[in-house]
C-alpha positions in Angstrom: -54.1 -25.8 -22.1 -51.5 -27.5 -19.9 -49.3 -25.5 -17.5 -45.9 -26.7 -16.6 -43.8 -25.4 -13.7 -40.1 -24.8 -14.4 -38.0 -26.1 -11.5 -34.3 -25.2 -10.9 -33.2 -28.8 -11.5 -34.9 -28.9 -14.9 -33.7 -25.5 -16.0 -30.1 -26.1 -15.1 -30.1 -29.5 -16.8 -31.6 -27.8 -19.9 -29.0 -25.1 -20.1 -25.9 -27.1 -19.0 -24.9 -29.5 -21.8 -22.6 -31.3 -19.4 -25.4 -32.1 -16.9 -26.1 -35.8 -16.7 -29.8 -35.0 -17.2 -29.4 -32.6 -20.1 -30.7 -34.9 -22.8 -33.8 -35.9 -20.8 -34.5 -32.3 -19.8 -34.1 -31.1 -23.4 -36.5 -33.8 -24.7 -39.0 -32.9 -22.0 -38.7 -29.2 -22.8 -39.1 -29.8 -26.6 -42.3 -31.7 -25.8 -43.6 -28.8 -23.7 -42.9 -26.4 -26.6 -44.4 -28.7 -29.2 -47.6 -29.1 -27.1 -47.7 -25.3 -26.5 -47.9 -25.7 -22.8 -47.9 -22.6 -20.7 -44.7 -22.4 -18.5 -44.4 -20.7 -15.2 -42.0 -20.5 -12.3 -41.4 -18.4 -9.2 -39.1 -15.6 -8.5 -37.4 -17.9 -5.9 -36.5 -20.5 -8.6 -35.0 -17.8 -10.8 -32.9 -16.6 -7.9 -31.6 -20.2 -7.4 -30.9 -20.4 -11.1 -29.2 -17.0 -11.1 -26.9 -18.0 -8.3 -26.1 -21.4 -9.9 -25.4 -19.8 -13.3 -23.5 -16.7 -12.1 -20.1 -18.0 -13.4 -21.5 -20.3 -16.2 -21.8 -19.7 -19.9 -25.6 -19.9 -19.7 -25.8 -16.9 -17.3 -27.5 -14.8 -19.9 -30.2 -17.5 -20.4 -31.4 -16.9 -16.9 -31.8 -13.2 -17.4 -33.6 -13.8 -20.8 -36.0 -16.3 -19.2 -36.8 -13.8 -16.4 -37.6 -11.1 -19.0 -39.7 -13.4 -21.1 -41.7 -14.8 -18.2 -42.2 -11.3 -16.7 -43.4 -10.0 -20.1 -45.9 -12.9 -20.4 -47.0 -12.5 -16.7 -45.7 -16.1 -16.0 -43.3 -15.3 -13.2 -45.1 -15.9 -9.9 -44.1 -14.1 -6.8 -45.0 -16.2 -3.7 -47.7 -14.7 -1.5 -47.3 -14.2 2.2 -49.5 -17.2 2.6 -47.3 -19.3 0.3 -44.3 -18.2 2.3 -45.8 -19.1 5.7 -47.2 -22.4 4.6 -43.9 -23.4 2.9 -42.0 -22.7 6.2 -44.6 -24.7 8.2 -44.2 -27.7 5.8 -40.4 -27.3 5.8 -40.4 -27.4 9.6 -42.6 -30.6 9.6 -40.1 -32.2 7.2 -42.8 -32.6 4.5 -42.1 -33.9 1.0 -39.2 -36.1 1.9 -37.2 -33.3 3.6 -37.4 -30.9 0.6 -35.6 -27.6 0.7 -37.4 -24.3 1.4 -37.4 -23.2 -2.2 -39.1 -26.4 -3.2 -41.7 -26.0 -0.5 -42.4 -22.5 -1.8 -42.7 -24.0 -5.3 -45.2 -26.6 -4.1 -47.4 -23.9 -2.4 -47.4 -21.8 -5.6 -48.1 -24.9 -7.8 -51.0 -25.9 -5.5 -52.4 -22.4 -5.5 -52.3 -22.2 -9.3 -53.5 -25.7 -9.9 -50.3 -26.9 -11.6 -49.3 -30.6 -11.4 -46.5 -31.0 -13.9 -42.9 -29.8 -13.5 -39.9 -29.7 -15.6 -37.7 -31.6 -13.1 -36.7 -35.0 -12.0 -36.4 -33.9 -8.3 -37.8 -36.7 -6.1 -39.2 -34.1 -3.7 -41.8 -33.1 -6.3 -43.0 -36.7 -6.4 -43.1 -36.8 -2.6 -45.2 -33.7 -2.7 -47.7 -35.2 -5.2 -46.5 -33.6 -8.4 -45.5 -35.1 -11.7 -41.9 -34.6 -12.9 -41.5 -34.6 -16.7 -38.2 -36.4 -16.9 
């Protein structure tokens, strides 16, 4: 069974109908559901989403996703090793100068053997992952 990482860019595009990438994110997510892929993300991604959605109509969607992922044991908390390696890569300007949350995502994805991500963020390509839209 395929596992797909849920990135902030993809989730926000999925929830926000006015986002320029909404239609592509929605199509990619529908395919994920149709193929019954396992979805995962990190606590850090959900924190980013929660901040971005704080005053948006889809605020409750973030809380619902958190509860759903926690119940299914699909919400990954980065390890100390993930954290340390992510900061080292961040300081070396790895993955086309990706942000620290992306670097944490990359470390977790590598540790879990995940290569696909619900995103169109170029940093995932630079880090060797496959964005789904």
